[in-house]
C-alpha positions in Angstrom: 93.7 123.9 101.8 93.3 122.0 98.9 93.4 118.0 98.9 95.8 118.8 95.8 98.6 119.2 98.7 98.2 115.6 100.2 99.5 112.5 98.6 97.8 110.2 96.0 96.4 107.5 98.8 95.4 110.1 101.4 93.6 112.1 99.1 91.4 110.0 97.9 90.5 108.0 101.7 90.2 112.1 102.8 87.5 111.9 100.1 85.6 108.7 100.7 85.9 110.3 104.9 84.3 113.4 103.7 81.4 111.1 102.3 80.7 109.1 104.9 80.6 111.3 107.4 78.3 113.8 105.2 76.1 110.9 104.5 76.2 110.8 108.2 76.0 113.9 109.2 74.7 115.8 105.9 73.9 119.1 107.8 77.4 119.0 109.8 75.9 119.9 113.3 77.3 116.6 114.7 81.3 117.2 113.0 83.1 119.7 112.3 84.2 120.0 109.0 87.8 118.4 107.6 90.3 120.5 108.7 94.0 120.9 106.0 96.9 122.8 107.6 100.4 122.9 106.0 103.5 124.4 108.4 107.2 123.7 107.4 107.6 119.9 106.2 104.3 118.5 108.1 100.7 118.6 107.0 97.7 117.6 109.0 94.0 116.4 108.4 91.8 115.9 110.8 88.2 115.5 111.8 86.2 115.7 115.4 82.5 113.4 114.8 80.5 114.2 118.0 77.2 111.8 117.4 73.7 112.6 118.6 73.5 109.0 119.9 76.0 107.0 121.2 75.1 104.3 118.7 76.4 106.4 115.9 79.5 106.4 117.2 79.8 102.3 117.8 78.3 102.0 113.6 80.5 104.6 112.5 83.7 103.4 113.8 83.9 100.0 112.2 82.8 101.5 109.1 85.4 104.5 108.9 88.6 102.0 110.3 87.8 99.3 106.6 87.6 102.7 104.5 90.9 103.5 105.7 91.9 100.1 105.3 90.6 99.3 101.9 92.7 102.6 100.8 96.0 102.0 102.3 96.0 98.1 100.5 98.7 98.2 97.8 100.7 101.6 98.7 104.1 101.2 98.3 105.7 101.4 101.3 104.9 99.7 105.0 102.6 99.8 106.7 102.3 99.3 110.7 98.2 98.5 112.7 97.7 98.7 116.3 94.4 98.5 117.7 93.7 100.2 120.6 91.7 98.8 123.9 92.1 102.5 125.8 94.1 104.7 126.6 95.2 108.3 127.6 95.9 111.9 126.3 98.4 113.8 128.4 99.2 117.9 127.8 102.3 118.7 130.3 101.6 115.7 132.1 98.2 116.4 132.7 95.6 114.0 131.6 93.3 115.6 129.7 91.2 113.5 127.3 90.3 109.2 127.8 90.9 106.4 124.4 87.9 104.3 124.6 89.4 102.6 122.1 91.2 103.1 118.6 93.3 101.9 116.1 96.5 103.4 114.5 98.2 103.3 111.4 101.8 104.2 111.0 102.8 104.3 107.0 106.0 105.1 105.1 105.6 105.4 101.7 108.8 104.4 99.7 107.7 107.1 96.9 107.5 109.7 97.5 109.6 108.9 100.6 106.8 109.9 103.5 105.5 109.4 106.9 102.5 109.3 107.4 100.6 108.5 111.1 96.9 107.7 110.8 94.7 107.5 114.2 91.3 107.0 114.5 90.5 107.0 118.1 86.8 107.1 120.4 87.7 109.8 123.2 86.3 111.5 126.2 87.4 114.3 128.4 88.3 113.2 131.7 85.9 115.7 132.8 82.6 114.3 130.8 83.4 110.8 130.7 80.3 110.2 128.9 80.4 112.3 126.4 82.0 110.7 123.1 83.2 111.7 120.0 85.2 109.9 117.3 88.1 111.5 116.3 90.6 110.7 113.2 94.0 113.0 112.7 96.3 112.4 110.0 99.7 113.6 110.1 102.2 113.9 107.4 105.5 114.7 107.3 106.8 114.6 103.7 111.2 115.5 104.3 110.8 112.4 107.1 114.5 111.6 108.4 113.1 107.8 108.1 114.5 108.2 104.9 118.0 109.5 105.3 
């Protein structure tokens, strides 16, 4: 799916993240390429980055975080930013994944009226706690009830 369906601020951010991932993983053997899906008023953009070496996680996390922060400066809207020390992801009440650290940005764009949730998480499966990866997820709601 094409970047044109994303708000302009996210088109730029997605391109920058793709360039960073390409820099670290030119053959893409250690990461999944960006995926963009649209359904009704929702759009998702997601990457999973599986480093071959642990130090790449520690190196890439702050670079991606700074890239997101820089790209969100000066937007016409409200941003709520949180840092995570740890957490969990549950599916139907069962913990499947551990969050080792992360950052989130909740964004309310005023023009166009759009809600965006950005998550940058270092995760692992509960069954394989030493196999960590980075997950970047962007959820976009173009007809959010926040603006009614």
